[in-house]
C-alpha positions in Angstrom: 0.0 0.0 0.0 1.3 3.4 -0.9 2.5 5.6 2.0 0.5 8.8 2.6 2.3 11.9 1.5 2.3 15.3 3.1 0.7 18.5 1.7 2.9 20.3 -0.8 5.5 22.7 0.3 4.4 24.3 3.6 8.0 25.3 4.3 9.3 28.7 5.2 12.6 28.2 3.3 11.1 26.5 0.2 10.1 28.0 -3.1 8.2 31.3 -3.0 5.6 32.6 -5.5 7.9 34.9 -7.5 7.2 34.1 -11.1 4.6 36.1 -13.0 2.5 34.7 -15.8 4.7 36.1 -18.5 7.8 34.7 -16.9 6.2 31.2 -16.7 5.2 31.4 -20.3 8.7 32.5 -21.3 10.2 29.4 -19.5 7.8 27.0 -21.1 8.2 28.5 -24.6 12.0 28.6 -24.1 12.1 24.9 -23.2 10.1 23.8 -26.2 11.4 26.0 -29.0 14.9 24.7 -29.5 16.8 23.0 -32.3 13.8 20.9 -33.3 12.1 23.5 -35.4 15.3 24.0 -37.3 15.9 20.2 -37.8 12.5 18.4 -38.0 10.6 20.2 -40.8 12.7 18.9 -43.6 12.3 15.3 -42.3 8.6 15.7 -41.8 8.2 17.1 -45.4 9.9 14.1 -46.9 7.9 11.6 -44.8 4.5 13.3 -45.4 5.0 13.6 -49.2 2.1 16.1 -49.5 1.6 19.7 -48.3 -1.7 19.0 -46.7 -0.4 16.0 -44.8 2.7 18.0 -43.8 0.6 20.8 -42.2 -1.8 18.2 -40.7 1.2 16.6 -38.9 2.1 19.9 -37.3 -1.5 20.7 -36.3 -1.9 17.3 -34.8 1.4 17.8 -32.9 0.0 21.0 -31.4 -3.3 19.3 -30.6 -1.5 16.3 -28.9 0.6 18.8 -26.9 -2.5 20.8 -25.9 -4.2 17.6 -24.6 -1.1 16.8 -22.6 -0.9 20.3 -21.3 -4.6 20.1 -20.1 -3.7 16.9 -18.2 -0.6 18.5 -16.6 -2.7 21.6 -15.8 -4.9 19.5 -13.6 -2.0 17.8 -11.8 0.0 21.0 -11.3 -3.0 23.0 -9.9 -4.2 20.2 -7.7 -0.6 19.4 -6.4 1.6 22.5 -6.9 5.1 21.3 -5.9 8.7 22.1 -6.9 9.2 18.4 -7.7 6.6 18.4 -10.5 6.4 14.8 -11.9 8.4 13.5 -9.0 5.6 14.6 -6.6 2.8 13.2 -8.8 4.6 9.8 -9.1 5.2 9.7 -5.4 1.5 10.2 -4.6 0.4 7.7 -7.3 2.9 4.9 -7.0 4.9 5.5 -3.8 8.4 6.6 -2.8 10.4 4.0 -4.6 9.1 4.9 -8.0 9.5 8.7 -7.3 13.1 8.1 -6.2 13.8 6.1 -9.3 12.4 9.0 -11.4 14.4 11.5 -9.5 17.6 9.5 -10.2 16.6 9.1 -13.9 15.9 12.8 -14.2 19.2 13.8 -12.5 21.4 11.3 -14.4 19.6 11.0 -17.7 16.6 13.2 -18.6 17.5 16.7 -17.4 21.3 16.6 -17.5 21.2 14.7 -20.8 18.9 17.3 -22.3 21.2 20.1 -21.1 24.2 18.3 -22.7 22.3 17.7 -25.9 21.3 21.4 -26.2 24.8 22.4 -25.2 26.2 20.5 -28.2 23.7 22.2 -30.5 24.9 25.6 -29.2 28.5 24.4 -29.6 28.0 23.2 -33.2 26.4 26.4 -34.4 28.7 28.7 -32.5 31.6 26.9 -34.1 30.0 27.7 -37.5 29.8 31.4 -36.5 33.1 31.7 -34.7 35.3 28.6 -34.6 37.9 28.5 -31.8 41.4 28.8 -33.1 43.7 25.8 -32.7 40.8 23.3 -32.2 39.1 20.9 -34.4 35.3 21.5 -35.1 34.6 18.7 -32.5 36.9 20.3 -29.9 35.5 23.8 -30.5 31.9 22.5 -30.2 32.8 20.7 -26.9 34.4 23.8 -25.4 31.5 26.0 -26.4 29.1 23.4 -24.9 31.0 23.3 -21.6 31.1 27.1 -21.4 27.4 27.4 -22.0 26.7 25.1 -19.0 29.1 26.9 -16.7 28.0 30.5 -17.6 24.3 29.7 -17.3 24.7 27.8 -14.1 26.6 30.9 -12.7 23.6 33.1 -13.6 21.2 30.6 -11.9 23.3 30.7 -8.7 22.8 34.4 -8.6 19.2 33.8 -8.0 15.7 33.5 -9.5 15.5 37.1 -10.6 18.7 36.9 -12.7 17.5 33.6 -14.1 14.0 34.8 -15.0 15.4 38.0 -16.6 17.8 36.0 -18.6 15.0 33.7 -19.8 12.8 36.6 -20.8 15.6 38.2 -22.9 16.6 34.9 -24.5 13.0 33.9 -25.3 12.5 37.3 -26.9 15.6 36.9 -29.1 14.4 33.3 -30.0 11.0 34.5 -31.1 12.6 37.4 -33.1 14.7 34.7 -34.9 11.6 32.8 -35.8 10.0 36.0 -37.0 13.1 36.5 -39.2 12.4 33.2 -40.9 8.8 34.1 -41.5 9.9 37.5 -42.8 12.5 35.9 -45.1 9.6 34.1 -46.9 7.5 37.2 -47.1 10.4 39.2 -48.5 11.2 36.7 -51.3 11.3 38.5 -54.7 8.4 37.8 -57.0 8.7 34.5 -58.9 11.3 33.1 -56.5 9.0 31.4 -54.1 9.2 27.6 -54.1 5.7 26.8 -53.0 4.5 26.3 -56.6 7.2 23.7 -57.3 5.8 20.9 -55.1 5.4 17.4 -56.5 2.0 15.9 -57.1 0.2 15.1 -53.8 1.0 11.7 -52.4 -0.8 10.2 -49.4 1.7 8.8 -46.9 1.4 5.3 -45.5 0.3 5.1 -41.9 3.8 3.9 -40.8 5.5 6.8 -42.6 3.0 9.4 -41.2 3.6 7.9 -37.8 7.3 8.4 -38.1 6.7 12.0 -39.2 4.7 12.5 -36.0 7.7 11.2 -34.0 9.8 14.1 -35.2 6.9 16.6 -34.9 6.4 15.6 -31.2 10.1 15.8 -30.6 9.9 19.5 -31.7 7.0 20.1 -29.4 8.6 18.4 -26.4 9.3 20.2 -23.1 6.0 21.9 -22.2 5.5 19.5 -19.3 8.4 21.2 -17.5 5.9 23.8 -16.3 5.0 21.4 -13.5 8.4 22.1 -11.9 7.7 25.8 -11.5 4.1 25.4 -10.4 5.0 26.1 -6.7 6.8 29.4 -7.8 4.0 30.9 -10.0 2.0 33.7 -8.5 -1.7 32.8 -8.2 -0.6 29.3 -9.1 -4.0 27.7 -9.1 -5.1 29.9 -12.0 -1.9 31.0 -13.7 -0.3 27.5 -14.0 -3.1 26.3 -16.3 -3.1 29.6 -18.2 0.6 29.4 -18.7 0.5 25.9 -20.1 -2.4 26.5 -22.5 -1.2 29.9 -23.7 2.3 28.5 -24.2 1.1 25.6 -26.4 -1.1 28.0 -28.5 1.9 30.4 -29.0 4.2 27.6 -29.9 1.7 25.9 -32.3 1.1 29.3 -34.1 4.8 30.0 -34.4 5.6 26.5 -35.7 2.8 26.6 -38.3 4.0 30.0 -39.5 7.7 28.8 -39.7 6.8 25.7 -41.6 4.7 27.8 -44.0 7.8 30.0 -44.5 10.0 27.0 -45.3 7.4 25.7 -47.8 6.8 29.1 -49.3 10.5 29.7 -49.9 11.7 26.2 -50.8 8.7 24.2 -51.8 7.9 20.7 -50.5 10.7 19.0 -52.5 13.2 21.7 -51.5 12.3 21.2 -47.8 12.5 17.4 -48.1 16.0 17.5 -49.7 17.5 20.2 -47.5 20.0 19.4 -44.8 19.6 22.8 -43.2 16.2 24.1 -44.2 16.3 27.4 -42.3 19.8 28.2 -43.7 18.7 27.4 -47.2 15.7 29.7 -46.9 17.7 32.6 -45.6 20.3 32.1 -48.3 17.5 32.4 -50.9 16.3 35.6 -49.3 19.5 37.3 -47.9 22.4 35.6 -49.7 25.5 34.2 -47.9 24.9 36.3 -44.8 21.7 34.2 -44.2 23.8 31.2 -43.3 25.6 33.2 -40.6 22.3 34.6 -39.3 20.7 31.2 -39.0 23.7 29.7 -37.2 23.5 32.5 -34.6 19.8 32.1 -34.4 20.0 28.4 -33.6 22.7 29.1 -31.0 20.4 31.5 -29.2 17.5 29.0 -29.4 19.8 26.4 -27.8 20.8 28.7 -25.0 17.2 29.6 -24.3 16.3 25.9 -23.9 19.4 25.2 -21.7 18.5 28.1 -19.4 14.9 27.0 -19.1 15.8 23.3 -18.6 18.2 24.3 -15.8 15.4 26.1 -14.0 13.1 23.2 -13.9 15.8 20.4 -13.6 17.2 21.5 -10.3 13.8 21.5 -8.7 13.5 17.7 -8.9 16.8 17.2 -7.1 15.7 19.7 -4.5 12.5 17.6 -3.9 14.7 14.5 -3.6 16.7 16.2 -0.9 13.5 17.1 1.0 12.3 13.5 1.0 15.4 11.4 1.7 17.8 11.8 4.6 20.8 10.5 2.6 20.2 13.2 0.0 19.3 16.0 2.4 22.2 18.2 1.2 20.3 18.7 -2.1 17.5 20.4 -0.1 19.4 23.5 0.6 17.2 26.4 -0.7 18.7 29.9 -0.5 15.7 32.0 0.5 17.4 35.3 -0.5 18.3 34.1 -4.0 15.2 31.9 -4.4 17.2 28.9 -5.8 18.3 25.4 -4.8 22.0 26.1 -5.0 23.4 22.6 -4.2 21.0 21.0 -6.7 22.2 23.5 -9.4 25.8 22.7 -8.7 25.3 19.0 -8.9 23.3 19.4 -12.1 26.2 21.4 -13.6 28.8 18.8 -12.7 26.7 15.9 -14.2 25.9 17.9 -17.4 29.6 18.6 -17.9 30.4 14.9 -17.4 27.8 14.1 -20.1 29.3 16.7 -22.4 32.7 14.9 -22.0 31.1 11.5 -22.6 29.3 12.8 -25.7 32.5 14.2 -27.0 34.3 10.9 -26.4 31.6 8.9 -28.0 31.4 11.1 -31.1 28.4 12.9 -32.5 27.5 14.6 -29.2 23.9 15.6 -30.2 23.0 12.2 -31.6 24.6 10.4 -28.6 22.5 12.4 -26.1 19.2 11.8 -28.0 19.9 8.1 -27.9 20.8 8.3 -24.2 17.7 10.2 -23.0 14.7 9.3 -25.2 13.5 5.9 -23.9 13.8 6.9 -20.2 12.0 10.2 -20.8 9.0 8.6 -22.5 8.7 5.9 -19.9 8.3 8.3 -17.1 6.1 10.7 -19.2 3.7 7.7 -19.7 3.7 7.0 -15.9 3.0 10.7 -15.2 0.0 10.6 -17.6 -1.4 7.4 -15.9 -0.9 9.1 -12.5 -3.7 11.6 -13.3 -6.2 8.7 -13.6 -4.8 6.9 -10.5 -5.0 10.1 -8.4 -8.5 10.9 -9.6 -9.6 7.4 -8.3 -7.4 7.4 -5.1 -7.9 11.0 -4.0 -11.3 12.0 -5.2 -11.7 14.7 -2.4 -8.6 16.7 -3.3 -9.6 20.2 -4.6 -8.9 20.4 -8.3 -9.1 24.1 -9.4 -8.8 22.9 -13.0 -10.1 19.6 -14.3 -9.1 18.2 -17.7 -12.2 18.2 -20.0 -13.7 15.0 -21.4 -12.1 12.9 -18.7 -11.1 10.0 -19.1 -10.9 10.3 -22.9 -8.3 13.0 -23.1 -5.9 11.5 -20.5 -6.3 8.1 -22.2 -5.4 9.7 -25.6 -2.4 11.4 -24.0 -1.2 8.0 -22.5 -1.6 6.4 -25.9 0.6 9.0 -27.5 3.3 8.6 -24.8 3.2 4.8 -25.2 3.6 5.1 -28.9 6.6 7.5 -28.5 8.1 5.1 -26.0 7.8 2.2 -28.5 9.2 4.4 -31.3 12.2 5.6 -29.3 13.0 2.1 -28.2 12.8 0.8 -31.7 15.2 3.5 -32.9 17.6 3.4 -30.1 17.9 -0.4 -30.1 19.6 -0.2 -33.5 22.1 2.5 -32.4 25.4 2.4 -30.5 26.9 4.8 -28.1 30.7 4.5 -27.7 30.5 1.0 -29.1 27.7 -0.1 -26.7 24.0 -0.6 -27.5 22.4 2.8 -26.7 19.2 1.2 -25.3 21.0 -1.0 -22.8 23.0 2.0 -21.5 19.8 3.7 -20.5 18.6 0.4 -18.9 21.9 0.2 -17.0 21.3 3.8 -15.6 17.9 2.8 -14.4 19.3 -0.3 -12.8 21.7 1.8 -10.8 18.7 3.9 -9.7 17.0 0.7 -8.5 20.1 0.0 -6.4 19.8 3.5 -5.1 16.2 2.8 -4.0 17.5 -0.2 -2.0 20.3 1.7 -0.4 18.5 5.0 0.3 15.5 3.6 2.2 15.0 6.0 5.0 12.8 9.0 4.2 13.3 12.3 6.0 11.3 12.6 9.2 10.8 16.3 8.6 10.1 17.7 5.2 11.8 21.0 6.2 15.0 21.5 4.1 18.2 22.9 5.5 18.6 26.6 4.9 21.9 28.1 3.7 
């Protein structure tokens, strides 16, 4: 039988309600809009084979994300907590599962995502300004490590510095996407590629499903709003608003950007492009377009790293609050409004993964293979937890309830299950440093299971140590 859990965050030295609605939206949008919108559209165009099906895939991706956001809005408003999914999993399945998730998030999901995005930043900064005396791989690795160190330093200064940085980076990121849209609008008459599309071809269900995998990868990250739910002002209203508004903003931007790619290059041009945004800007602005897009992707990667750091350290903080052996992670600096020890550990582990990715070769690809199966496994469990908690805790106040329950949560869980199967199918055929990538993730989870056995004793008091 699952142990009862205590009410969320009654602590004087825990998270305070300091984030406004616009800052919460900036964090969610910043997490989601990363390298995906610069990499996925060309792949989706080739797999869809038809303009209508291509746009349908991006609309369906936004709809699936909106359904998931509605599910998370219920969880986050009913159980506002700095631990996010960690807290929901604990209430639904008990402490061992939540501890395993906390370990997976610390060792794989969050730190792997930070390293993945750091490699994107490094690759594109190397294209803009390569470091003298280093190979492209070495230059990318140095830029990746510097991005982790500098952004962690900003976070250690406190929540105000962090949120201000996020607002600025998100604004630059959106301006970059507007530049892509403007590039299509500014095309000289007769140079647009939309009219050059091949005859319509209906994709097979398997091929369209594969296209949806890449679409949903581009939409991934909105669930991170759960980790700031305890720090949002008027959380029971603004958390749901932040989630829904963010998904609507992201879907609108994605559709506009995909339209710009299609307008400038045509469906065939998109499908055969290795750098679809760079090709569009080259058509509109000449060689300077390649430099602009490289800088733009670097800014997008920084935005996502910053936002991921914000939400990632909150899970480690929650772990420290719940387990005596990990109590040192529960240090929350009340003046700075940040879990300092958790941020430091997150930085060290992300740097270690940058080093591993550099050693394994193909840092970005290596981190995708490392993180994907574990991420979708726990995402599926979080979706199921909504149904479990509805049944187990019917008297808990739910300021927001997902519409059409249980249909929408069931649809969300089906999407998560499909993504888990797809990521396992892909990763099982890949290697990481000579080892099967899928088994490396399994090994990490096995270490987490050992941690569950060793770290048995929960904290008697939920109050964290103050610095």
